[in-house]
C-alpha positions as CSV (number, residue, x, y, z in Angstrom):
1,T,0.0,0.0,0.0
2,C,1.2,3.5,-0.7
3,A,1.4,6.0,2.1
4,L,-0.9,8.9,1.9
5,P,0.8,12.3,1.2
6,I,1.3,14.6,4.1
7,S,-1.1,17.5,4.0
8,F,0.3,21.1,4.0
9,D,-1.4,21.7,7.4
10,H,0.3,18.7,9.0
11,M,3.7,19.6,7.4
12,L,3.3,23.2,8.7
13,G,2.6,21.8,12.2
14,I,5.7,19.7,12.2
15,V,7.9,22.7,11.0
16,M,6.4,25.1,13.6
17,T,6.7,22.6,16.4
18,Q,10.3,21.8,15.6
19,T,11.1,25.5,15.1
20,H,9.7,26.3,18.5
21,I,11.7,23.5,20.2
22,I,15.0,24.3,18.5
23,A,14.8,28.1,18.8
24,G,13.7,28.0,22.4
25,G,16.2,25.3,23.4
26,T,19.1,27.1,21.6
27,Y,18.2,30.4,23.2
28,V,18.1,29.0,26.7
29,G,21.3,27.0,26.1
30,G,23.0,30.2,25.0
31,L,21.9,32.0,28.2
32,A,23.1,29.0,30.3
33,A,26.5,29.2,28.5
34,L,26.8,32.9,29.3
35,A,25.8,32.2,32.9
36,L,28.6,29.6,33.2
37,L,31.0,31.9,31.4
38,S,30.3,34.6,34.0
39,R,31.9,32.5,36.6
40,V,35.3,33.3,35.1
41,R,34.7,37.0,35.0
42,Y,37.2,37.8,37.8
43,A,40.0,36.4,35.7
44,L,39.4,39.1,33.0
45,G,40.6,41.9,35.3
46,D,39.8,45.5,34.1
47,H,38.7,44.2,30.7
48,A,35.7,42.4,32.0
49,G,33.3,45.2,31.2
50,L,34.3,45.5,27.6
51,F,34.4,41.8,27.3
52,W,30.8,41.4,28.5
53,A,29.6,44.4,26.5
54,R,31.0,42.9,23.2
55,I,29.8,39.4,23.9
56,W,26.3,40.6,24.7
57,Q,26.1,42.7,21.6
58,R,27.0,39.6,19.5
59,F,24.7,37.3,21.4
60,S,21.8,39.8,21.1
61,V,21.7,39.4,17.3
62,F,21.4,35.6,17.8
63,A,18.9,36.1,20.7
64,L,16.6,38.4,18.6
65,T,16.5,35.8,15.8
66,A,15.7,33.0,18.3
67,V,13.1,35.0,20.1
68,G,11.5,36.0,16.7
69,A,11.3,32.3,15.8
70,V,9.8,31.4,19.2
71,I,7.2,34.1,19.0
72,T,6.2,33.2,15.4
73,S,6.0,29.4,16.0
74,G,4.5,29.9,19.5
75,S,1.7,32.1,18.0
76,W,0.9,29.4,15.5
77,L,0.8,26.7,18.1
78,A,-1.3,28.8,20.4
79,W,-3.8,29.4,17.6
80,K,-3.8,25.7,16.9
81,H,-4.3,24.4,20.4
82,V,-6.2,27.2,22.2
83,G,-9.6,28.3,20.9
84,G,-9.7,31.6,22.7
85,L,-8.9,33.6,25.8
86,T,-11.4,31.7,27.8
87,E,-9.5,28.5,27.4
88,L,-6.4,30.1,29.0
89,A,-8.2,30.3,32.3
90,T,-10.6,27.4,32.2
91,T,-8.3,24.5,31.0
92,T,-5.2,22.9,32.5
93,Y,-3.4,23.3,29.1
94,G,-4.4,27.0,29.1
95,R,-3.2,27.7,32.6
96,F,0.2,26.1,32.0
97,L,0.5,28.0,28.8
98,L,-0.4,31.3,30.5
99,V,2.4,30.6,33.1
100,K,4.8,29.9,30.3
101,L,3.9,33.1,28.5
102,L,4.5,35.2,31.7
103,L,7.9,33.5,32.1
104,V,8.8,34.2,28.5
105,L,7.7,37.8,28.8
106,T,9.9,38.2,32.0
107,L,12.7,36.6,30.1
108,I,12.5,39.0,27.2
109,S,12.2,42.0,29.6
110,A,15.4,40.9,31.3
111,G,17.1,40.8,28.0
112,A,15.8,44.2,27.1
113,Y,17.2,45.5,30.4
114,N,20.7,44.2,29.5
115,Q,20.5,45.5,25.9
116,F,19.0,49.0,26.4
117,L,20.1,50.0,29.9
118,L,23.0,48.0,31.3
119,T,25.3,47.8,28.2
120,P,25.1,51.5,27.5
121,H,26.0,52.2,31.2
122,I,29.0,50.0,30.9
123,A,30.1,51.6,27.6
124,R,29.7,55.1,29.1
125,A,31.8,54.2,32.2
126,H,34.6,52.8,30.1
127,A,34.6,55.8,27.7
128,A,34.8,58.1,30.7
129,G,37.8,56.3,31.9
130,D,36.0,55.0,35.0
131,I,37.2,51.4,34.6
132,G,36.3,50.6,38.2
133,K,32.6,51.6,37.7
134,G,32.4,49.6,34.4
135,F,34.1,46.6,36.1
136,G,31.7,46.9,39.1
137,L,28.6,47.0,36.8
138,T,29.9,44.0,35.0
139,L,30.6,41.9,38.1
140,R,27.4,42.7,39.9
141,H,24.7,43.1,37.3
142,F,25.5,41.4,34.0
143,P,26.1,37.9,35.4
144,A,23.2,38.2,37.8
145,V,20.7,39.1,35.1
146,V,22.0,36.4,32.7
147,T,21.8,33.8,35.4
148,I,18.2,34.9,36.2
149,E,17.4,34.6,32.5
150,A,18.9,31.1,32.3
151,A,16.8,30.1,35.3
152,L,13.6,31.5,33.8
153,G,14.4,29.7,30.6
154,L,14.9,26.4,32.5
155,C,11.5,27.0,34.1
156,V,9.9,27.4,30.7
157,L,11.4,24.1,29.6
158,L,10.1,22.4,32.7
159,I,6.6,23.5,31.8
160,V,6.7,22.2,28.3
161,P,5.9,18.5,29.3
162,F,2.7,19.7,30.9
163,L,1.5,21.2,27.6
164,S,0.1,18.0,26.3
165,G,-3.1,17.7,24.5
166,S,-5.0,20.8,23.5
167,A,-7.1,23.4,25.3
168,R,-9.6,23.1,22.5
169,K,-10.2,19.5,23.3
170,Q,-10.1,20.0,27.1
171,A,-12.8,22.7,26.7
172,G,-15.0,20.3,24.7
173,G,-14.4,22.0,21.3
174,G,-13.3,20.6,18.1
175,A,-9.9,20.6,16.4
176,A,-8.5,23.9,15.0
177,P,-9.5,24.6,11.4
178,A,-7.1,23.9,8.6
179,V,-4.7,26.6,7.6
180,D,-6.0,28.8,4.9
181,G,-4.9,31.9,3.0
182,T,-6.0,34.3,5.7
183,I,-4.0,32.5,8.4
184,L,-0.9,32.4,6.1
185,A,-1.2,36.1,5.4
186,L,-1.5,36.9,9.1
187,G,1.5,34.7,9.8
188,L,3.6,36.5,7.1
189,L,2.5,39.8,8.5
190,L,3.6,38.8,12.0
191,V,7.0,37.7,10.7
192,A,7.5,40.9,8.8
193,T,6.4,43.0,11.8
194,L,8.8,41.1,14.2
195,A,11.7,41.4,11.7
196,A,11.2,45.2,11.4
197,T,10.7,45.6,15.1
198,F,13.8,43.6,16.1
199,Y,15.9,45.2,13.4
200,A,14.9,48.6,14.8
201,A,15.5,47.5,18.3
202,H,19.0,46.3,17.5
203,H,20.0,49.6,15.8
204,V,18.4,51.6,18.7
205,S,20.6,49.6,21.1
206,L,23.7,50.4,19.0
207,R,22.8,54.0,18.9
208,L,22.4,54.1,22.7
209,I,25.8,52.5,23.1
210,D,27.4,55.0,20.7
211,H,25.7,57.9,22.5
212,A,26.9,56.6,25.8
213,E,30.5,56.3,24.6
214,V,30.4,59.9,23.2
215,S,28.8,61.2,26.5
216,G,31.5,59.3,28.5
217,R,34.3,60.7,26.5
218,S,32.9,64.2,26.8
219,A,32.7,63.9,30.5
220,F,36.3,62.6,30.6
221,I,37.9,65.4,28.5
222,P,37.5,68.3,31.0
223,E,39.3,66.2,33.7
224,T,42.3,65.4,31.4
225,T,42.7,69.0,30.1
226,A,42.2,70.9,33.4
227,P,45.3,73.0,34.4
């Protein structure tokens, strides 16, 4: 007997599920690696601040890509398995999913703190010649935030096994409708919106760092030229 061809809807489900798992696991793994790397920060001496600023800038590009993939695939999976907002509060699947969403939101917020606030502060301190302040910020805050992010990511992974079944089925509803042109168009719009948003966020972060370095150098010049 010949095997029946896999439908587009089924194939899309496989792709989105694997994308969600790979992107989420890789992002959490990267955070865990940074958390472990932070344990050797004392051996870097006065260069620890610059080291962490550079490594976070490079990791942030990867992180934005992974988060974009997680949001895109997660949105599709949520539409597929959750019929509406009511199911988030009335089904076991929905409650676990809601907790997962809150953890992911906290995780992204911690990353934004590193990207938009902490890294520019470190860059400004180094540009101003205040190596001690930059070193202190690096030792106290950067590793702590990254470790918290890794812990949150681990909590997200621990919740995944509880997301079995479907909120639609638990609520007594039917399966999700097959993917059509409208759903595909909305999905492409989401991808385009996320790409534009994350691209803008990355460049805003670079601008903040550049501005912080210029501000730091300006604050440092009067002290070096004073009679």
